[in-house]
Backbone bond lengths (Angstrom), bond angles and torsions (degrees), N, CA, C in turn:
res aa  C-N    CA-C-N  psi(-1)  N-CA   C-N-CA  omega(-1)  CA-C   N-CA-C  phi
1 M - - - 1.460 - - 1.518 111.21 -
2 N 1.356 117.63 -32.73 1.471 120.14 178.56 1.527 112.57 -61.36
3 N 1.339 115.90 -37.06 1.473 119.28 177.98 1.498 110.15 -62.15
4 I 1.295 118.60 -39.95 1.457 121.85 179.50 1.520 109.56 -64.71
5 K 1.317 118.17 -44.72 1.465 122.01 -176.83 1.552 108.55 -63.58
6 N 1.289 118.42 -35.58 1.452 120.80 -179.35 1.536 110.71 -66.54
7 D 1.291 119.02 -30.23 1.487 124.87 -178.65 1.516 112.26 -83.53
8 L 1.315 118.86 -11.52 1.448 120.33 -174.86 1.540 114.85 -83.78
9 G 1.321 116.22 -19.80 1.458 118.98 178.93 1.537 112.69 114.99
10 E 1.305 115.43 -155.79 1.477 122.62 -177.05 1.526 110.13 -82.33
11 F 1.303 115.42 125.37 1.502 121.78 178.13 1.504 109.98 -63.55
12 I 1.336 116.93 132.39 1.435 123.17 179.84 1.547 110.95 -109.03
13 S 1.350 115.58 -54.94 1.431 118.89 -173.15 1.517 112.13 -164.48
14 T 1.310 115.94 164.81 1.465 123.19 172.88 1.518 108.80 -116.33
15 V 1.328 116.70 132.08 1.447 121.54 179.24 1.535 107.38 -116.62
16 H 1.320 117.26 124.66 1.456 123.70 -178.70 1.510 108.81 -98.39
17 N 1.328 116.95 105.35 1.434 124.18 175.94 1.523 108.47 -99.90
18 P 1.360 118.06 159.33 1.460 119.02 178.85 1.527 114.16 -58.38
19 E 1.320 117.69 -36.69 1.478 120.12 -174.92 1.526 113.83 -97.62
20 C 1.325 117.61 -12.83 1.488 118.79 -178.81 1.533 109.86 -164.37
21 V 1.313 114.35 169.99 1.447 121.89 172.99 1.505 107.37 -113.06
22 V 1.357 116.22 133.48 1.477 121.60 -176.09 1.522 107.67 -116.15
23 E 1.302 116.46 124.64 1.468 122.70 170.54 1.503 107.93 -101.47
24 V 1.341 116.56 130.23 1.462 122.04 -176.50 1.508 108.86 -108.10
25 Y 1.334 117.27 132.86 1.470 123.88 -178.27 1.508 109.12 -129.71
26 L 1.314 115.90 149.30 1.470 122.59 175.09 1.506 109.83 -111.10
27 D 1.313 116.07 123.49 1.465 121.69 175.90 1.521 107.44 -101.67
28 R 1.292 118.07 100.50 1.489 123.36 -175.60 1.531 110.92 -65.57
29 D 1.322 117.58 -35.69 1.448 122.08 -176.88 1.530 111.86 -63.79
30 K 1.340 116.42 -36.83 1.462 121.63 -177.79 1.511 111.68 -103.08
31 D 1.301 119.37 -1.31 1.494 124.31 -174.39 1.511 109.94 49.07
32 E 1.328 114.83 54.42 1.463 118.38 178.63 1.513 112.27 -139.20
33 I 1.295 115.49 161.50 1.453 123.39 175.44 1.491 108.18 -104.58
34 N 1.330 118.53 134.54 1.439 122.52 175.90 1.530 108.60 -116.94
35 E 1.323 114.31 131.34 1.476 120.35 175.12 1.510 108.02 -107.94
36 L 1.304 115.49 128.85 1.454 120.95 172.60 1.532 105.93 -106.62
37 K 1.347 115.97 108.03 1.479 119.55 179.00 1.517 109.08 -93.35
38 C 1.301 115.15 119.84 1.488 120.50 176.83 1.509 107.36 -94.23
39 L 1.315 115.46 115.98 1.466 124.08 -174.44 1.509 111.13 -103.43
40 N 1.300 116.80 177.49 1.471 119.86 178.70 1.535 111.16 -69.68
41 Q 1.324 115.25 165.25 1.462 122.71 179.86 1.507 112.15 57.01
42 N 1.341 118.23 38.59 1.456 124.05 174.89 1.548 113.48 58.09
43 R 1.347 115.61 31.04 1.462 118.79 177.55 1.533 108.66 -101.18
44 Y 1.323 116.77 156.63 1.433 121.76 175.90 1.505 110.33 -150.08
45 K 1.327 115.80 160.39 1.439 121.85 179.69 1.528 108.44 -146.29
46 V 1.310 115.77 140.65 1.485 121.88 179.87 1.541 107.64 -106.60
47 Y 1.325 114.19 132.86 1.472 121.87 177.22 1.530 106.42 -119.44
48 N 1.328 117.16 136.94 1.449 121.86 178.87 1.534 109.05 -115.60
49 Y 1.316 115.63 136.22 1.488 121.94 179.06 1.521 108.50 -136.85
50 S 1.300 115.37 147.79 1.493 117.53 168.24 1.522 105.87 -71.71
51 I 1.301 115.96 160.38 1.481 120.79 -178.14 1.540 109.98 -62.50
52 T 1.324 117.61 -40.18 1.465 119.69 -179.10 1.541 110.77 -68.54
53 E 1.331 117.47 -35.16 1.473 119.28 177.36 1.527 111.23 -67.53
54 Y 1.302 116.87 -27.12 1.475 123.25 -174.33 1.521 112.56 -84.29
55 A 1.346 117.37 -4.05 1.460 120.55 -174.73 1.529 114.33 -54.92
56 E 1.320 119.03 -39.40 1.430 121.59 178.10 1.498 112.61 -63.04
57 H 1.329 117.96 -42.28 1.473 121.24 177.22 1.511 112.39 -66.20
58 I 1.338 116.06 -35.72 1.465 119.22 178.69 1.509 109.78 -58.30
59 R 1.336 117.36 -45.03 1.459 121.09 179.57 1.541 110.62 -66.73
60 R 1.322 116.03 -43.68 1.460 118.90 -175.79 1.526 111.78 -67.44
61 Y 1.354 118.42 -39.64 1.424 121.24 178.51 1.507 115.95 -88.75
62 N 1.352 117.92 1.39 1.454 123.73 -177.33 1.545 111.64 54.21
63 L 1.299 117.81 44.85 1.451 122.62 -178.33 1.515 111.31 -89.19
64 V 1.308 115.10 149.52 1.474 120.71 173.72 1.507 105.84 -115.31
65 I 1.331 116.42 118.03 1.432 122.48 178.71 1.515 109.61 -87.81
66 P 1.329 118.31 126.01 1.461 119.64 179.79 1.531 110.05 -59.95
67 S 1.302 115.48 153.48 1.465 122.34 -178.59 1.537 109.74 -56.29
68 L 1.293 114.77 140.03 1.480 119.42 -179.43 1.532 110.49 -91.80
69 S 1.324 118.80 7.37 1.443 121.00 -179.55 1.503 112.31 -64.78
């Protein structure tokens, strides 16, 4: 799992939902947000979003995305 986390980019935040824990990462090279959802029974899934696609989640989770400069 650590190898996967290293490939996701810069860690931004952890969101604790009732059904799962979501770790949010910023990949500056691809200008995308990666979500690592940690599910029950030691399962996980990675979701990739462009930064503009992720705008709704940013507001819902109250996330601050580091400057892309």
